[in-house]
MARVOLO-45599 format. One record per residue: residue number from 1; x, y, z of N, C-alpha, C in turn. Coordinates in steps of 0.001 Angstrom, whole numbers, plus 500000, padded with zeros to 6 digits. Example, Ala and Ser with C-alpha at 12.3 -4.5 7.8 and 13.67 -1.06 7.14 Angstrom:
2
   n   n_px   n_py   n_pz  ca_px  ca_py  ca_pz   c_px   c_py   c_pz
   1 513190 494310 507800 512300 495500 507800 513200 496700 507800
   2 512850 497750 507080 513670 498940 507140 512900 500030 507870
// end
This chain:
368
   n   n_px   n_py   n_pz  ca_px  ca_py  ca_pz   c_px   c_py   c_pz
   1 483935 482800 518329 484073 483784 517068 485273 483283 516244
   2 484928 483468 514818 485995 483082 513818 486233 484118 513024
   3 487505 484538 512757 488219 485845 511939 488991 485082 510718
   4 488818 485493 509591 489588 485011 508312 489944 486144 507759
   5 491062 486126 507472 491844 487152 506975 492847 487023 505658
   6 492727 487783 504446 493386 487745 503376 493892 488877 502775
   7 495126 488873 502061 495496 490178 501370 496395 489751 500037
   8 496786 490741 499567 497762 490719 498282 498535 492110 498797
   9 499935 491669 498773 500638 490636 498966 500243 489762 500083
  10 500709 488700 500274 500111 487800 501539 500408 488168 502678
  11 499735 488308 503629 500034 488702 505152 500669 490125 505270
  12 499704 490955 504887 500167 492261 504641 499110 493301 504807
  13 499565 494662 504706 498541 495790 504460 497396 495850 505661
  14 496329 496447 504936 495228 496669 506059 494888 495602 506765
  15 494603 494314 505911 494104 493036 506926 495092 492844 507951
  16 496615 493141 507707 497418 492798 508581 497495 493408 509997
  17 497160 494848 509775 497419 496090 510771 495880 495592 511508
  18 494791 495060 510967 493721 494761 511719 493806 493677 512516
  19 494492 492539 512097 495019 491310 512915 495933 491875 514010
  20 496927 492451 513524 497836 493296 514788 496967 493758 515971
  21 495892 494510 515369 495221 495078 516734 494445 494005 517354
  22 493679 493166 516866 493030 492059 517499 493904 491181 518453
  23 495213 491036 518066 496214 490099 518854 496583 491171 520173
  24 496883 492368 519651 497401 493191 520958 496505 493325 521885
  25 495114 493654 521379 494059 493775 522525 493441 492442 523004
  26 494073 491350 522686 493756 490092 523017 491982 489882 522816
  27 491699 490060 521801 490237 490072 521147 489983 488357 521101
  28 489134 487901 521814 488964 486238 521828 488463 486071 520166
  29 488905 484917 520030 488303 484254 518447 489597 483358 517940
  30 489046 482548 516857 489881 481885 516196 490506 482321 515026
  31 491730 482667 514683 492181 483298 513621 492953 482637 512514
  32 492317 482966 511192 492728 482245 510097 493294 483036 508996
  33 494480 482827 508453 494954 483770 507467 494966 482776 506085
  34 494208 483208 505099 494225 482363 503943 495117 482583 502992
  35 496198 481892 502671 497517 482087 501908 497119 481730 500372
  36 497444 482609 499481 497501 482208 498127 498564 481139 497886
  37 498535 480877 496459 499634 479877 496109 501010 480547 496138
  38 501015 481883 496001 502277 482436 495720 503005 482927 497202
  39 502003 482299 498274 502749 482560 499672 504026 481798 499829
  40 505009 482544 500670 506220 481888 500988 506028 481782 502626
  41 505427 480632 502855 505229 480235 504346 506277 480441 505299
  42 507565 480032 504818 508485 480369 505837 508635 482050 506225
  43 508684 482830 505264 508667 484311 505295 507506 484624 506161
  44 506256 484191 505858 505353 484644 506593 505412 484417 507937
  45 505952 483076 508361 505910 482573 509868 507018 483579 510129
  46 508062 484005 509533 509299 484801 510207 508625 486069 510654
  47 507624 486580 509545 507229 488010 510132 505977 487788 511228
  48 505595 486764 511116 504628 486597 512530 505265 486609 513811
  49 506490 486163 513713 507511 485981 514865 507739 487393 515172
  50 508056 488111 514098 508640 489575 514288 507589 490380 515232
  51 506545 490162 514398 505213 491298 515140 504762 490540 516199
  52 504652 489355 516373 503706 488821 517379 504636 487570 518300
  53 505781 487926 518893 506666 487261 519390 506048 486131 520434
  54 504950 486538 521184 504462 485853 522087 502985 485280 521846
  55 502460 485709 520698 501029 485442 520412 501135 484780 518796
  56 502111 484441 518089 502060 484040 516878 501321 482843 516528
  57 501171 481712 517624 500518 480430 517594 499097 480667 517519
  58 498450 481961 517950 497164 482252 517660 496687 482220 516111
  59 497624 482414 515298 497510 482431 513838 497551 481010 513056
  60 496549 480625 512490 496714 479417 511645 496817 479815 510092
  61 497951 479342 509415 498002 479722 508056 497234 478467 507167
  62 496448 478787 506341 495857 477751 505674 495692 478369 503999
  63 495752 477200 503207 496071 477437 501893 494641 478075 501479
  64 494442 479192 500687 493075 479829 500336 492377 478891 499507
  65 492867 478294 498486 492150 477573 497517 492383 476133 497896
  66 491738 475777 499041 491633 474389 499133 490448 473814 500027
  67 490109 472852 500255 488714 472385 500858 488729 473003 502125
  68 489888 472964 502815 489737 473557 504481 489702 475042 504328
  69 490155 476002 503195 490142 477228 503293 488746 477553 502734
  70 488161 476991 502091 486913 477402 501521 485753 477159 502555
  71 485974 475904 503446 485283 475633 504760 485440 476851 505638
  72 486787 477076 506196 486600 478096 506996 486300 479414 506639
  73 486318 479844 505151 485826 480942 504679 484308 481010 505042
  74 483460 479756 504449 482057 479826 504738 481546 479752 506204
  75 482397 479423 507010 481967 479417 508334 482469 480537 509265
  76 483167 481300 508837 483547 482474 509598 482518 483466 509632
  77 482656 484242 510864 481901 485270 511330 482469 486549 510771
  78 483664 487025 510648 484233 488149 510073 485217 487804 509057
  79 485092 488518 507920 486006 488582 506862 486713 489635 506648
  80 488059 489648 506566 488950 490987 506297 489849 490759 505037
  81 489451 491288 503975 490213 491403 502882 490817 492574 502016
  82 491760 492499 501335 492254 493642 500531 491928 493773 499121
  83 491562 492583 498586 491458 492485 496951 490180 491757 496523
  84 489483 491115 497555 488299 490347 497233 488812 488889 497163
  85 487691 487856 497437 488112 486652 497335 486750 485680 497351
  86 486625 484513 496841 485428 483932 496875 484209 484598 496412
  87 484144 485290 495343 483065 486279 495110 482048 485444 494849
  88 482065 484224 494239 480825 483625 493769 479966 482881 494834
  89 480744 482918 496062 479905 482563 497311 479168 483952 497839
  90 477887 483658 498265 477060 484671 498944 477722 485144 500273
  91 477259 486426 500872 477729 486600 502285 476711 486141 503017
  92 476833 484829 503877 475918 484061 504535 475554 485007 505884
  93 474234 484490 506448 473875 485283 507564 474458 485599 508874
  94 475351 484673 509076 476294 484885 510405 477582 485604 509926
  95 477821 486063 508625 479005 486780 508312 478920 488281 508145
  96 479995 488988 508432 480336 490219 507815 481800 490139 507035
  97 481491 490501 505944 482884 490529 504942 483196 492130 504785
  98 484222 492636 505057 484859 493681 505093 486116 493890 504057
  99 485677 494714 502860 486640 494696 501917 487540 496008 502440
 100 488744 495929 503038 489532 496891 503330 490291 497748 502257
 101 490274 497006 501078 490848 497453 499815 492384 497727 500129
 102 493102 498332 499069 494447 498565 499531 494846 500043 499014
 103 494072 500988 499315 494365 502275 499299 493215 503015 498541
 104 493191 504210 498992 491931 505093 498181 492387 505282 496773
 105 491573 505156 495935 491743 505417 494615 491975 506600 494022
 106 493035 506701 493127 493371 507918 492221 492805 507331 490732
 107 493446 505892 490668 493138 505346 489124 491762 504788 489332
 108 491190 504361 488305 490021 503932 488176 489935 502432 488802
 109 488807 501899 489563 488774 500774 490240 487297 500291 490042
 110 487191 499184 490393 485938 498161 490432 485018 498554 489124
 111 483783 499052 489439 482848 499166 488076 483056 500530 487518
 112 483778 501454 488003 484371 502511 487409 485624 502125 486327
 113 485968 500703 486327 487033 500503 485386 486429 499895 484244
 114 487189 499277 483485 487045 498844 482205 486705 497188 482406
 115 487284 496860 483465 487213 495416 483879 486640 495228 485412
 116 485250 495443 485372 484971 495146 486840 484714 493797 487256
 117 485216 493545 488639 485113 492215 489150 483756 492344 490138
 118 482748 491498 490215 481592 491298 490872 482063 491039 492486
 119 482402 492289 493254 482576 491919 494570 481587 492039 495500
 120 481566 491199 496387 480331 491337 497630 481170 491631 498639
 121 480386 492532 499561 480931 493056 500599 480221 493468 501694
 122 480165 493440 502908 479090 494213 503876 479603 495628 503864
 123 480931 495908 504163 481382 497128 504191 482777 497273 503494
 124 482693 498613 503249 484373 499281 502675 484604 500425 503303
 125 485570 500897 502880 486174 502062 503622 486287 503516 502738
 126 485993 504689 503514 486194 505611 502701 487043 506823 503688
 127 488294 507317 503438 488853 508304 504504 488570 509647 504425
 128 487605 509900 503428 487310 511423 503231 486064 511785 502707
 129 485481 512689 502654 484191 512987 501843 484387 512888 500254
 130 485566 513251 500053 485728 513271 498457 485825 511804 497923
 131 485951 510646 498634 485994 509419 498294 484622 508734 498529
 132 483473 509304 499168 482358 508615 499671 481791 507836 498421
 133 481491 508836 497540 480627 508471 496302 481395 507458 495464
 134 482829 507940 495345 483619 506965 494458 483557 505519 495003
 135 483791 505386 496266 483734 504046 497052 482292 503143 496613
 136 481420 504193 496764 480015 503463 496548 480055 503140 495283
 137 480047 503832 494176 480086 503575 492916 480907 502617 492184
 138 482133 502503 492724 483368 501527 492408 482695 500163 492838
 139 482305 500110 494083 481687 498549 494523 480408 498617 494632
 140 479645 499166 494198 478109 499220 493861 477257 498744 495487
 141 477926 499561 496302 477261 499519 497674 476682 500835 498174
 142 475732 500629 498881 475192 501824 499752 475873 502853 500546
 143 475451 503842 500808 476219 504749 501663 476299 504321 503086
 144 475387 503511 503588 475451 502987 504860 476665 501736 505056
 145 477015 501231 503796 478172 500438 503697 479457 500893 503758
 146 479642 502225 503505 480881 502811 503289 481184 503568 504726
 147 482327 502895 505494 482552 503141 507024 483759 504451 506611
 148 483025 505564 507495 483993 506649 507325 485073 506689 508300
 149 486283 506324 508086 487410 505692 508833 488830 505910 508198
 150 489800 506028 508601 491118 506153 508163 491407 504563 507774
 151 492567 504688 506991 493021 502933 506740 493712 502457 507929
 152 493240 501223 508220 493944 500736 509270 495595 500758 508978
 153 496243 500559 508149 497425 500775 507942 498202 501847 508212
 154 497215 503075 508126 498040 504172 508388 498054 504316 509869
 155 497548 503476 510902 497865 503562 512322 499135 503645 512378
 156 499901 502990 511573 501344 502598 511822 502558 504014 511719
 157 501776 504807 511299 502348 506078 510849 502428 506986 512499
 158 501684 506447 513413 501407 507151 514722 502126 506147 515769
 159 502839 505143 515284 503613 504148 516199 504934 504198 515825
 160 505730 503946 516740 507371 503621 516617 507956 502662 515736
 161 508505 502729 514752 509092 501540 513851 510507 501459 514203
 162 510645 500019 514260 511952 499685 514514 512978 499678 513402
 163 512476 499811 512162 513256 499687 510970 514015 500511 510886
 164 515450 500266 510422 516639 501160 510285 517250 501280 508961
 165 517282 502077 508260 517550 501986 506870 519409 501741 506780
 166 519918 501723 507764 521445 501564 507779 521400 499959 507622
 167 520431 499116 507775 520653 497722 507677 520680 497409 506119
 168 520346 498679 505426 520119 498315 503769 521391 499038 503401
 169 521698 500427 503664 522723 501281 503050 523944 501248 503638
 170 523762 500804 505061 525311 500672 505864 525591 502169 506149
 171 524774 503236 506187 525060 504411 506507 524081 504915 507522
 172 524127 506142 507990 522849 506682 508707 522279 507967 508108
 173 522523 508016 506848 522134 509139 505781 520358 509155 505767
 174 519847 510441 505971 518276 510246 505534 518166 509671 504488
 175 516811 508948 504467 516506 508154 503046 515091 508649 502620
 176 515097 508723 501295 514143 509476 500581 513395 508020 499858
 177 512155 507652 500120 511448 506407 499451 511002 506759 498120
 178 511165 506010 497110 510406 506330 495811 509543 504996 495625
 179 508442 505156 495571 507447 504082 495207 506766 504335 493787
 180 507237 503938 492922 506488 504047 491440 505447 503078 491412
 181 504344 503489 490694 503244 502451 490403 503684 501679 489266
 182 503204 500416 488832 503557 499807 487542 503045 500573 486451
 183 503785 500389 485258 503372 500822 483871 502747 499302 483246
 184 503417 498253 483495 503094 496872 482801 503118 495981 484120
 185 502225 494988 484410 501990 494321 485273 502451 492808 485089
 186 502937 491952 486027 503248 490707 485574 502302 489680 486376
 187 501275 490109 487041 500259 489345 488122 498983 489726 487598
 188 498117 488800 487663 496753 489013 487121 496474 489262 485617
 189 495473 489995 485349 495373 490037 483882 496444 491341 483372
 190 497210 490822 482423 498379 491604 481884 497827 492943 481201
 191 498169 494077 481798 497737 495356 480955 498939 496141 480925
 192 498782 497355 480330 499661 498331 480347 499151 499711 480781
 193 499842 500378 481691 499431 501443 482200 500258 502603 481806
 194 500184 503271 480948 501411 504310 480546 502552 503490 479675
 195 503414 503749 479625 504456 503228 478519 505686 502765 479470
 196 505905 501643 479378 507131 500825 480222 508307 500632 478959
 197 509444 501036 479428 510949 500973 478564 511826 500079 479200
 198 512493 499319 478533 513655 498586 478980 514644 499544 479869
 199 515138 499038 481041 516284 499847 481765 515728 501101 482198
 200 514352 501435 482670 513827 502473 482972 512988 502177 484288
 201 513135 503138 485311 512124 503066 486196 511495 504288 486115
 202 510226 504219 486489 509289 505490 486653 509541 506484 485568
 203 509861 505982 484551 510005 507276 483353 511652 507552 483199
 204 512496 507164 484304 513814 507680 484232 514644 506744 483617
 205 515397 506948 482758 516538 506103 481914 517723 505538 482799
 206 518262 504535 482362 519573 504040 483283 520558 505199 483308
 207 520687 505923 482318 521682 507116 482326 521451 508196 483373
 208 519997 508496 483347 519638 509360 484387 519538 509053 485607
 209 519300 507658 486136 519611 507263 487237 520925 507029 487949
 210 521914 507012 487032 523208 507129 487220 523483 508591 487797
 211 522940 509639 486901 523316 510911 487273 522678 511242 488686
 212 521433 510810 488971 520719 510670 490264 521610 510127 491304
 213 521896 509096 491215 522866 508390 492231 524105 509078 492530
 214 524708 509877 491510 525998 510541 491712 525408 511952 492652
 215 524382 512433 492419 523902 513553 493310 523535 513157 494441
 216 522781 512077 494682 522649 511580 495942 523937 511539 496945
 217 525123 511055 496253 526299 511033 496889 526816 512512 497410
 218 526549 513342 496713 527003 514841 497272 526042 515204 498170
 219 524904 514669 498374 523989 515278 499369 523900 514236 500616
 220 524663 513395 500639 524598 512327 501661 523275 511747 501978
 221 522401 511395 500952 520993 510889 501106 520964 509725 500114
 222 520304 508804 500969 520006 507230 500409 518340 507497 499608
 223 518506 506887 498628 517115 506467 497785 516899 505212 497793
 224 515726 504645 498128 515538 503556 497974 514091 503331 497317
 225 514277 502380 496168 513110 502141 495393 512414 501008 495568
 226 511084 500983 495953 510316 499955 496194 509466 499720 495009
 227 509610 498748 494420 508683 498394 493234 507270 497881 493549
 228 506483 498355 493020 505113 497793 493178 504947 496302 493133
 229 504311 495479 493941 504389 494031 493747 504012 493216 492655
 230 503187 494274 491700 502642 493691 490366 503328 493822 489194
 231 504626 494913 489425 505260 495457 488377 506118 494336 487770
 232 506344 494487 486185 506833 493488 485662 508528 493662 485963
 233 508688 494821 486286 510114 495417 486813 510864 494438 487843
 234 509810 493643 488508 510463 492887 489411 511343 491517 488749
 235 510875 491428 487649 511474 490304 486941 512624 490885 486187
 236 513005 492247 485910 513758 492657 485199 514779 493465 485615
 237 514961 493739 487037 515943 494580 487519 517238 494103 487540
 238 517661 492845 487016 519055 492352 486766 519574 492964 485690
 239 518632 493742 484817 519395 494571 483688 519826 495668 484163
 240 519682 496180 485439 520021 497466 485945 521395 497148 486736
 241 522337 497979 486274 523777 497776 487269 523482 498308 488713
 242 524455 497829 489657 524211 498435 490976 524561 499947 491302
 243 523995 500678 491935 524164 502013 492286 524836 502122 493443
 244 525440 503242 493757 526198 503433 495306 524910 503995 496080
 245 524118 504798 495907 523133 505227 496880 521785 505218 496660
 246 521399 504402 495778 520237 503973 495230 519926 502517 495331
 247 519014 502019 496185 518842 500510 496084 517299 500346 495718
 248 517110 499300 494769 516090 499027 494000 515546 497603 494897
 249 514389 497637 495565 513649 496668 496104 512677 496065 495279
 250 513037 494874 494920 512015 494180 494065 510953 493621 495031
 251 509664 492912 494821 508765 492488 495701 509395 491384 496403
 252 510264 490732 495990 510660 489635 496697 511773 490142 497837
 253 512642 491135 497309 513645 491771 498458 512815 492333 499566
 254 511545 492889 499047 511056 493585 500179 510088 492603 501327
 255 509698 491509 500357 509286 490420 501518 510207 489991 502443
 256 511380 489875 501859 512495 489278 502883 512773 490282 504092
 257 512394 491332 503905 512454 492221 505239 511536 492065 506207
 258 510444 491193 505678 509468 491082 506983 508855 492388 507535
 259 508486 493252 507004 508041 494342 507555 506892 495053 506581
 260 506025 495495 507538 504787 496199 506785 505229 497496 505984
 261 504470 497925 504889 505084 499090 504241 505297 500348 504958
 262 504102 500734 505802 504323 502019 506326 505146 502022 507597
 263 505409 500547 508203 506418 500641 509380 507955 501002 508442
 264 507867 500725 507456 509213 500963 506369 509168 502502 506054
 265 508092 503071 505743 508095 504326 505257 508160 505387 506588
 266 507702 504946 507828 507610 506081 508895 508903 506512 509012
 267 510197 505848 508958 511330 506698 508903 512295 507120 507918
 268 511365 507516 506895 511991 507902 505704 511592 509496 505806
 269 512494 510030 505154 512680 511820 504944 511619 512517 504287
 270 511246 511683 502962 510537 512008 502211 509928 510782 501068
 271 508907 511441 500392 508318 510346 499476 508398 511015 497963
 272 508691 509955 497129 508464 510315 495634 507780 509059 494878
 273 506736 509605 494416 505779 508585 493788 505219 509489 492410
 274 504027 508544 491813 503503 509086 490628 502051 508801 490788
 275 501481 507828 490289 499972 507673 490570 499490 506543 491510
 276 500435 506603 492721 500136 505615 493713 499435 506209 494660
 277 498368 505403 495467 497616 505643 496485 498471 505751 497698
 278 499622 505357 497715 500643 505719 498678 500767 507199 499114
 279 500527 507880 498198 500590 509601 498189 499531 509755 499211
 280 498428 509322 499014 497372 509645 500219 497545 509392 501790
 281 498130 507943 501935 498828 507656 503121 499875 508452 503592
 282 500687 508748 502935 502183 509320 503412 501545 510792 503700
 283 500619 511520 503160 500438 512932 503552 500328 513018 505233
 284 499640 511859 505796 499814 511734 507440 500991 512060 508033
 285 502040 511627 507398 503781 511788 507948 503942 513237 508197
 286 503257 514038 507328 503735 515412 507323 505040 515954 506532
 287 505685 514619 505681 507038 514943 505229 506694 515238 503823
 288 507823 515915 503172 507560 516156 501708 507363 514834 500424
 289 506582 515243 499643 506036 514296 498632 506582 515227 497164
 290 507194 514344 496348 507471 514717 495212 506494 513736 493970
 291 505968 514332 493114 505034 513731 492273 505552 513909 490939
 292 505848 512612 490399 506387 512547 489003 505261 512323 488096
 293 504968 513110 487058 503842 512999 486258 504416 513127 484679
 294 505468 512452 484399 506006 512404 483100 505165 511958 481999
 295 504505 510982 482434 503469 510164 481308 502192 510378 481589
 296 501647 511606 482169 500271 511542 482869 499190 511193 481694
 297 499535 511966 480580 498380 511775 479406 498304 510293 478926
 298 499378 509889 478873 499583 508324 478433 498894 507473 479441
 299 499266 507743 480553 498613 506902 481889 497115 506841 481758
 300 496671 508201 481748 495164 508398 481823 494471 507649 480547
 301 495107 507609 479560 494503 507231 478270 494452 505550 478604
 302 495706 505173 479200 495638 503619 479253 494869 503121 480590
 303 495088 503743 481457 494365 503311 483058 493122 504084 483290
 304 493114 505299 483375 492121 506309 483768 492171 506781 485180
 305 491677 508071 485324 491651 508527 486768 490393 508436 487337
 306 490079 508278 488542 488805 507998 489067 487802 509320 489134
 307 488587 510324 489219 487965 511747 489413 488796 512763 489033
 308 488295 513954 488272 489001 514984 488109 489315 515630 489397
 309 488190 515826 490401 488536 516323 491627 489404 516049 492385
 310 489709 514330 492588 490800 513991 493097 491927 514310 492479
 311 492155 514138 491296 493318 514529 490440 493725 515805 490640
 312 493121 516627 490559 493269 518140 490773 493814 518601 492072
 313 493396 517777 493014 493876 518161 494552 495192 517191 494648
 314 495376 516383 493781 496743 515693 494030 497952 516336 493475
 315 498502 517092 494634 499653 518035 494573 500780 517376 495214
 316 501942 518131 494906 503371 517914 495558 504184 518701 494800
 317 505488 518487 495191 506647 519040 494417 506537 518415 492998
 318 506653 519158 491972 506622 518559 490603 507952 517987 489983
 319 508071 516762 489688 509248 516247 489407 508808 515849 487824
 320 509657 516522 486888 509602 516533 485358 510671 515806 484632
 321 511818 515972 485395 513149 515514 484924 514036 515102 485853
 322 515100 514680 485673 516365 514400 486534 516768 515629 487271
 323 516779 516791 486774 517015 518103 487399 516141 518469 488621
 324 514769 518578 488333 513806 518793 489219 513878 517657 490460
 325 514026 516086 489880 514428 515296 491083 515765 515559 492163
 326 516634 516254 491471 517499 516607 492173 517152 517701 493157
 327 516570 518783 492647 516031 519808 493317 515048 519445 494365
 328 514146 518474 494460 513493 517897 495434 514391 517300 496496
 329 515408 516690 496158 516373 515958 497262 516876 517067 498042
 330 517289 518064 497144 517936 519280 497907 517129 519910 498824
 331 516188 520147 498441 515093 521068 499354 514616 520042 500401
 332 514199 518969 500213 514020 518185 501251 514970 517819 502370
 333 516082 517992 502093 517304 518028 503090 517419 519500 503638
 334 517159 520577 503148 517596 521707 503527 516274 522700 504221
 335 515047 522467 503571 514141 523161 504141 512671 522150 503747
 336 512752 521163 504525 511324 520375 504185 509953 520705 504216
 337 509998 521732 505236 508525 522381 505622 508057 523368 504112
 338 508976 523566 503606 508489 524501 502240 507903 523703 501320
 339 507950 522556 501419 507530 521536 500084 506726 520307 500589
 340 506092 520489 501838 505253 519600 502467 503761 519983 501923
 341 503071 518993 501518 501847 519260 500790 500834 519463 501843
 342 499699 520342 501393 498625 520795 502565 497479 520195 502431
 343 497162 519249 501546 496159 518650 501214 495768 517363 502123
 344 496234 517206 503460 496290 516204 504075 494731 516036 504544
 345 493941 516950 504967 492513 516938 505437 491549 516663 504259
 346 492231 517093 503128 491206 516912 501587 491126 515347 501826
 347 491994 514374 501943 492118 513116 501725 491995 512267 502830
 348 491991 512754 503988 492086 511988 505457 491579 512622 506521
 349 490503 513078 506224 489689 514038 507408 489156 513001 508420
 350 488936 511791 507853 488352 510622 508814 489341 510042 509565
 351 490474 510170 509315 491574 509507 510018 491497 509604 511442
 352 492090 508609 512176 491668 508860 513749 493095 508704 514355
 353 494160 509066 513254 495650 509209 513879 496182 508248 514755
 354 495869 507078 514557 496462 505826 515111 495471 504859 515692
 355 494142 505175 515842 493085 504597 516158 491942 504185 515292
 356 492421 503936 513837 491560 503449 512928 490966 502285 512992
 357 491954 501273 513478 491709 499809 513602 490597 499773 514868
 358 491045 500328 515796 489983 500569 516919 488878 500792 516652
 359 488333 501924 515905 487321 502445 515647 486566 501594 514844
 360 487235 500951 513788 486672 500299 512795 485798 498951 513490
 361 486775 498192 514383 486174 497085 515154 485008 497481 515840
 362 485171 498630 516440 483986 498939 517200 482695 499264 516332
 363 482995 499867 515119 482016 500022 514215 481093 498673 513715
 364 481949 497894 513507 481177 496513 513128 480877 495694 514048
 365 481134 495837 515378 480737 495288 516454 481649 494263 517094
 366 482725 494351 516860 483795 493063 517164 484388 493725 518781
 367 484525 495051 518609 485000 495529 519980 484118 496606 520635
 368 483636 496164 521888 482688 497120 522457 483262 498332 523217
// end
């Protein structure tokens, strides 16, 4: 049996957690990870050794767009991906191609967007009935091809994470994660989703961030901003001064941690986001979520939302300005249960609470 894996960013996300399960269960087969040209092989190997200290030699790294990469792809039995690859090739009789995607959609994707990519797949995933039809329409696949299961990466919320934020902040304060989606991207087809201004993160100006930083100090709380890997801000953070209680992690800085996003999020106290699918994942943690919708109308105009039903249930503590952001921080410290969202079952009713990878591999015939 031959397994092929691919993801963006390289060596991460749902594909990575499926790989993790295959290795932990000692499922036999040859394992190849196809790495894009942006892949930092040294960092990938470090992450391999962190997560698979005794089994990393099972994983062979191969350049995706190479003769060998194409040969391995065409001869593979099972292909796991998060963004699609080699869509000009048919799915061959001996293959199952599983597009795990990279989160349940809030924004328009696939054939529901203005720039559809003709993706081929044997299966994809839906984490709840509210997404079933959306996934089918977005990828033009039948109901039988939509697997009702939680995302593999969300298994990590039910495992112990060894990551400690004291390594970033040098203190033991509780940490809130802020994961803004991008307004302008610097990878792929360049487009604008909402409005991107200089010296601004998620709609907040430099002066407002300074004010927020000062407030965090009074609350003895950390705030870590993890930028989207496609965000053009990854190239511009040098324009922002250093803060005392806020750390901005660019895509490069996060990659250097050699950790999965949900292992990173597991030990956070709360989440702040806007139009990111991380919202659906983080519901499983049971911790508070603050939702920033400063530019919702502009964002809807530029990018578009996948469903009014999904958007209407996308709820959390509403953050509209720096003062409501401060209020979210205060309540997250003092009474987190009062602002924890109640929509977990709406968006994650198929989740298996740590066993998504297992059930998915049983579903497609890898694990008996």
